[in-house]
VMD Tcl script that builds the backbone (N, CA, C; Angstrom):
set m [mol new atoms 270]
animate dup $m
set s [atomselect $m all]
$s set {name element resname resid chain x y z} {
  {N N MET 1 A 9.955 182.238 132.891}
  {CA C MET 1 A 10.249 182.412 134.299}
  {C C MET 1 A 9.206 183.286 134.992}
  {N N LYS 2 A 8.390 183.950 134.223}
  {CA C LYS 2 A 7.361 184.787 134.823}
  {C C LYS 2 A 6.025 184.058 134.959}
  {N N ARG 3 A 6.020 182.787 134.648}
  {CA C ARG 3 A 4.796 182.004 134.784}
  {C C ARG 3 A 4.484 181.791 136.259}
  {N N PRO 4 A 3.198 181.692 136.595}
  {CA C PRO 4 A 2.803 181.520 138.002}
  {C C PRO 4 A 3.463 180.336 138.700}
  {N N LYS 5 A 3.723 179.241 137.979}
  {CA C LYS 5 A 4.307 178.060 138.625}
  {C C LYS 5 A 5.696 178.339 139.191}
  {N N PHE 6 A 6.395 179.344 138.658}
  {CA C PHE 6 A 7.724 179.671 139.152}
  {C C PHE 6 A 7.690 180.640 140.330}
  {N N ARG 7 A 6.596 181.322 140.540}
  {CA C ARG 7 A 6.501 182.330 141.606}
  {C C ARG 7 A 6.644 181.717 142.990}
  {N N ARG 8 A 6.369 180.420 143.114}
  {CA C ARG 8 A 6.540 179.747 144.409}
  {C C ARG 8 A 8.014 179.640 144.779}
  {N N SER 9 A 8.874 179.606 143.770}
  {CA C SER 9 A 10.291 179.349 144.000}
  {C C SER 9 A 11.174 180.574 143.885}
  {N N ILE 10 A 10.718 181.585 143.159}
  {CA C ILE 10 A 11.592 182.709 142.865}
  {C C ILE 10 A 10.762 183.988 142.783}
  {N N SER 11 A 11.273 185.047 143.364}
  {CA C SER 11 A 10.531 186.308 143.382}
  {C C SER 11 A 10.554 186.963 142.007}
  {N N LEU 12 A 9.557 187.807 141.751}
  {CA C LEU 12 A 9.475 188.507 140.475}
  {C C LEU 12 A 10.682 189.422 140.274}
  {N N GLY 13 A 11.176 190.030 141.347}
  {CA C GLY 13 A 12.359 190.881 141.250}
  {C C GLY 13 A 13.584 190.095 140.826}
  {N N THR 14 A 13.748 188.906 141.378}
  {CA C THR 14 A 14.876 188.053 141.003}
  {C C THR 14 A 14.739 187.599 139.557}
  {N N VAL 15 A 13.525 187.282 139.152}
  {CA C VAL 15 A 13.285 186.903 137.757}
  {C C VAL 15 A 13.697 188.037 136.836}
  {N N ASP 16 A 13.311 189.260 137.165}
  {CA C ASP 16 A 13.674 190.413 136.333}
  {C C ASP 16 A 15.191 190.584 136.257}
  {N N GLN 17 A 15.875 190.369 137.366}
  {CA C GLN 17 A 17.344 190.469 137.370}
  {C C GLN 17 A 17.967 189.402 136.465}
  {N N ILE 18 A 17.497 188.183 136.598}
  {CA C ILE 18 A 18.037 187.077 135.793}
  {C C ILE 18 A 17.776 187.329 134.313}
  {N N LEU 19 A 16.564 187.728 133.993}
  {CA C LEU 19 A 16.237 187.978 132.588}
  {C C LEU 19 A 17.044 189.151 132.033}
  {N N GLY 20 A 17.300 190.154 132.854}
  {CA C GLY 20 A 18.138 191.268 132.423}
  {C C GLY 20 A 19.555 190.833 132.109}
  {N N LEU 21 A 20.120 190.003 132.976}
  {CA C LEU 21 A 21.469 189.484 132.737}
  {C C LEU 21 A 21.520 188.608 131.482}
  {N N LEU 22 A 20.520 187.760 131.332}
  {CA C LEU 22 A 20.476 186.901 130.150}
  {C C LEU 22 A 20.333 187.718 128.872}
  {N N THR 23 A 19.542 188.765 128.928}
  {CA C THR 23 A 19.350 189.621 127.759}
  {C C THR 23 A 20.663 190.262 127.336}
  {N N MET 24 A 21.448 190.711 128.304}
  {CA C MET 24 A 22.725 191.341 127.983}
  {C C MET 24 A 23.746 190.334 127.456}
  {N N ALA 25 A 23.709 189.109 127.964}
  {CA C ALA 25 A 24.721 188.115 127.615}
  {C C ALA 25 A 24.329 187.253 126.408}
  {N N ALA 26 A 23.081 187.342 125.997}
  {CA C ALA 26 A 22.569 186.446 124.965}
  {C C ALA 26 A 23.063 186.816 123.572}
  {N N SER 27 A 23.098 185.816 122.730}
  {CA C SER 27 A 23.293 186.029 121.296}
  {C C SER 27 A 21.906 186.047 120.676}
  {N N TRP 28 A 21.667 186.993 119.796}
  {CA C TRP 28 A 20.340 187.166 119.204}
  {C C TRP 28 A 20.341 186.653 117.773}
  {N N PHE 29 A 19.302 185.912 117.423}
  {CA C PHE 29 A 19.175 185.332 116.092}
  {C C PHE 29 A 17.761 185.548 115.568}
  {N N GLU 30 A 17.663 185.676 114.264}
  {CA C GLU 30 A 16.379 185.711 113.569}
  {C C GLU 30 A 16.320 184.460 112.698}
  {N N PRO 31 A 15.246 183.696 112.799}
  {CA C PRO 31 A 15.141 182.500 111.954}
  {C C PRO 31 A 15.255 182.863 110.476}
  {N N SER 32 A 15.998 182.055 109.736}
  {CA C SER 32 A 16.176 182.303 108.308}
  {C C SER 32 A 15.536 181.204 107.464}
  {N N GLU 33 A 15.087 180.141 108.116}
  {CA C GLU 33 A 14.438 179.030 107.411}
  {C C GLU 33 A 13.190 178.633 108.182}
  {N N ARG 34 A 12.082 178.504 107.489}
  {CA C ARG 34 A 10.848 178.055 108.128}
  {C C ARG 34 A 10.917 176.551 108.348}
  {N N VAL 35 A 10.467 176.126 109.512}
  {CA C VAL 35 A 10.454 174.708 109.867}
  {C C VAL 35 A 9.032 174.330 110.234}
  {N N ARG 36 A 8.609 173.189 109.754}
  {CA C ARG 36 A 7.286 172.653 110.076}
  {C C ARG 36 A 7.438 171.182 110.460}
  {N N ASP 37 A 8.329 170.915 111.415}
  {CA C ASP 37 A 8.653 169.533 111.763}
  {C C ASP 37 A 7.990 169.033 113.036}
  {N N CYS 38 A 7.607 169.929 113.935}
  {CA C CYS 38 A 7.060 169.516 115.225}
  {C C CYS 38 A 5.556 169.308 115.126}
  {N N ARG 39 A 5.050 168.329 115.849}
  {CA C ARG 39 A 3.604 168.096 115.842}
  {C C ARG 39 A 2.849 169.252 116.495}
  {N N ASP 40 A 3.551 170.069 117.298}
  {CA C ASP 40 A 2.993 171.300 117.849}
  {C C ASP 40 A 3.566 172.469 117.048}
  {N N PRO 41 A 2.794 173.058 116.146}
  {CA C PRO 41 A 3.328 174.134 115.304}
  {C C PRO 41 A 3.891 175.309 116.098}
  {N N GLY 42 A 3.424 175.517 117.310}
  {CA C GLY 42 A 3.933 176.605 118.139}
  {C C GLY 42 A 5.365 176.387 118.600}
  {N N ALA 43 A 5.834 175.160 118.546}
  {CA C ALA 43 A 7.199 174.853 118.983}
  {C C ALA 43 A 8.204 174.924 117.841}
  {N N ASP 44 A 7.727 175.066 116.618}
  {CA C ASP 44 A 8.639 175.123 115.478}
  {C C ASP 44 A 9.620 176.286 115.566}
  {N N ILE 45 A 9.233 177.377 116.216}
  {CA C ILE 45 A 10.125 178.533 116.355}
  {C C ILE 45 A 11.421 178.143 117.068}
  {N N TYR 46 A 11.342 177.249 118.022}
  {CA C TYR 46 A 12.543 176.819 118.748}
  {C C TYR 46 A 13.465 176.014 117.841}
  {N N LEU 47 A 12.875 175.229 116.966}
  {CA C LEU 47 A 13.671 174.489 115.989}
  {C C LEU 47 A 14.321 175.450 114.998}
  {N N GLU 48 A 13.560 176.446 114.552}
  {CA C GLU 48 A 14.099 177.443 113.626}
  {C C GLU 48 A 15.269 178.199 114.247}
  {N N LEU 49 A 15.131 178.577 115.502}
  {CA C LEU 49 A 16.208 179.294 116.186}
  {C C LEU 49 A 17.427 178.407 116.398}
  {N N ALA 50 A 17.205 177.155 116.755}
  {CA C ALA 50 A 18.326 176.224 116.928}
  {C C ALA 50 A 19.069 176.041 115.622}
  {N N LEU 51 A 18.321 175.992 114.532}
  {CA C LEU 51 A 18.925 175.799 113.224}
  {C C LEU 51 A 19.809 176.984 112.847}
  {N N VAL 52 A 19.301 178.195 112.960}
  {CA C VAL 52 A 20.071 179.373 112.572}
  {C C VAL 52 A 21.246 179.615 113.520}
  {N N ALA 53 A 21.099 179.233 114.780}
  {CA C ALA 53 A 22.164 179.439 115.763}
  {C C ALA 53 A 23.214 178.333 115.721}
  {N N GLY 54 A 22.922 177.241 115.044}
  {CA C GLY 54 A 23.852 176.115 115.028}
  {C C GLY 54 A 23.928 175.428 116.378}
  {N N ALA 55 A 22.809 175.372 117.071}
  {CA C ALA 55 A 22.770 174.808 118.422}
  {C C ALA 55 A 23.089 173.315 118.425}
  {N N GLU 56 A 23.849 172.907 119.421}
  {CA C GLU 56 A 24.121 171.482 119.613}
  {C C GLU 56 A 22.979 170.803 120.338}
  {N N VAL 57 A 22.278 171.578 121.171}
  {CA C VAL 57 A 21.220 171.001 121.994}
  {C C VAL 57 A 20.146 172.051 122.264}
  {N N ILE 58 A 18.908 171.583 122.357}
  {CA C ILE 58 A 17.781 172.382 122.822}
  {C C ILE 58 A 17.413 171.818 124.185}
  {N N VAL 59 A 17.309 172.680 125.183}
  {CA C VAL 59 A 16.902 172.267 126.520}
  {C C VAL 59 A 15.439 172.655 126.679}
  {N N SER 60 A 14.595 171.671 126.938}
  {CA C SER 60 A 13.153 171.920 126.967}
  {C C SER 60 A 12.448 170.909 127.855}
  {N N SER 61 A 11.261 171.296 128.304}
  {CA C SER 61 A 10.387 170.348 128.994}
  {C C SER 61 A 9.190 170.006 128.112}
  {N N ASP 62 A 9.156 170.549 126.913}
  {CA C ASP 62 A 8.054 170.339 125.981}
  {C C ASP 62 A 8.109 168.920 125.423}
  {N N ARG 63 A 7.072 168.150 125.678}
  {CA C ARG 63 A 7.069 166.742 125.265}
  {C C ARG 63 A 7.092 166.566 123.751}
  {N N ASP 64 A 6.462 167.516 123.045}
  {CA C ASP 64 A 6.475 167.424 121.586}
  {C C ASP 64 A 7.894 167.579 121.047}
  {N N LEU 65 A 8.641 168.517 121.606}
  {CA C LEU 65 A 10.036 168.682 121.190}
  {C C LEU 65 A 10.891 167.505 121.642}
  {N N LEU 66 A 10.731 167.107 122.895}
  {CA C LEU 66 A 11.541 166.005 123.426}
  {C C LEU 66 A 11.359 164.722 122.616}
  {N N SER 67 A 10.169 164.522 122.087}
  {CA C SER 67 A 9.914 163.301 121.313}
  {C C SER 67 A 10.678 163.291 119.991}
  {N N MET 68 A 11.238 164.425 119.589}
  {CA C MET 68 A 11.958 164.537 118.312}
  {C C MET 68 A 13.456 164.307 118.442}
  {N N ASP 69 A 13.949 164.095 119.662}
  {CA C ASP 69 A 15.388 163.956 119.904}
  {C C ASP 69 A 15.953 162.719 119.227}
  {N N PRO 70 A 17.015 162.887 118.457}
  {CA C PRO 70 A 17.637 164.124 117.994}
  {C C PRO 70 A 16.911 164.658 116.761}
  {N N TRP 71 A 17.056 165.943 116.527}
  {CA C TRP 71 A 16.457 166.594 115.368}
  {C C TRP 71 A 17.561 167.274 114.569}
  {N N ARG 72 A 17.759 166.861 113.335}
  {CA C ARG 72 A 18.778 167.429 112.444}
  {C C ARG 72 A 20.126 167.600 113.159}
  {N N ASP 73 A 20.577 166.589 113.814}
  {CA C ASP 73 A 21.847 166.582 114.550}
  {C C ASP 73 A 21.841 167.480 115.783}
  {N N THR 74 A 20.681 167.959 116.197}
  {CA C THR 74 A 20.556 168.761 117.415}
  {C C THR 74 A 19.843 167.912 118.460}
  {N N GLY 75 A 20.483 167.750 119.618}
  {CA C GLY 75 A 19.841 167.020 120.697}
  {C C GLY 75 A 18.725 167.848 121.306}
  {N N ILE 76 A 17.707 167.197 121.814}
  {CA C ILE 76 A 16.618 167.865 122.519}
  {C C ILE 76 A 16.455 167.119 123.840}
  {N N ILE 77 A 16.822 167.787 124.929}
  {CA C ILE 77 A 16.888 167.127 126.232}
  {C C ILE 77 A 16.259 167.996 127.316}
  {N N THR 78 A 15.979 167.368 128.441}
  {CA C THR 78 A 15.436 168.088 129.590}
  {C C THR 78 A 16.545 168.860 130.313}
  {N N ALA 79 A 16.131 169.782 131.156}
  {CA C ALA 79 A 17.100 170.540 131.952}
  {C C ALA 79 A 17.904 169.603 132.839}
  {N N ARG 80 A 17.262 168.619 133.422}
  {CA C ARG 80 A 17.968 167.651 134.276}
  {C C ARG 80 A 19.041 166.911 133.487}
  {N N ALA 81 A 18.693 166.452 132.286}
  {CA C ALA 81 A 19.672 165.751 131.451}
  {C C ALA 81 A 20.818 166.684 131.059}
  {N N PHE 82 A 20.509 167.944 130.805}
  {CA C PHE 82 A 21.555 168.905 130.463}
  {C C PHE 82 A 22.508 169.099 131.635}
  {N N LEU 83 A 21.957 169.270 132.836}
  {CA C LEU 83 A 22.803 169.445 134.013}
  {C C LEU 83 A 23.660 168.214 134.273}
  {N N GLU 84 A 23.093 167.046 134.056}
  {CA C GLU 84 A 23.876 165.816 134.208}
  {C C GLU 84 A 24.992 165.758 133.161}
  {N N ARG 85 A 24.716 166.215 131.977}
  {CA C ARG 85 A 25.694 166.207 130.893}
  {C C ARG 85 A 26.880 167.118 131.210}
  {N N ILE 86 A 26.602 168.264 131.814}
  {CA C ILE 86 A 27.692 169.211 132.102}
  {C C ILE 86 A 28.296 168.978 133.478}
  {N N GLY 87 A 27.759 167.997 134.214}
  {CA C GLY 87 A 28.360 167.647 135.496}
  {C C GLY 87 A 27.891 168.475 136.671}
  {N N SER 88 A 26.758 169.169 136.553}
  {CA C SER 88 A 26.219 169.946 137.659}
  {C C SER 88 A 25.181 169.117 138.394}
  {N N PRO 89 A 25.057 169.324 139.701}
  {CA C PRO 89 A 24.020 168.605 140.442}
  {C C PRO 89 A 22.637 169.069 140.002}
  {N N ALA 90 A 21.722 168.145 139.839}
  {CA C ALA 90 A 20.365 168.493 139.391}
  {C C ALA 90 A 19.492 168.948 140.527}
}
mol reanalyze $m
mol bondsrecalc $m
mol representation Tube
mol addrep $m
């Protein structure tokens, strides 16, 4: 959320507030199994975290991850698809 592309839509102060709230409400996990399944090795950490957390879905815009849907019974979908799934307007 602190990337320059988001600064057009949301102020840095608002980003800090959102990240603070998410930090307090989040569940924290440490990967317990190494994964080397994604064609982009930098994205494997997300698979490792999904695995240890027992995630039903990974929400991502990363094409390398999206191309793996589903992965080990975990869906990998875009934010738009996630919002459609939960019934929120995109």
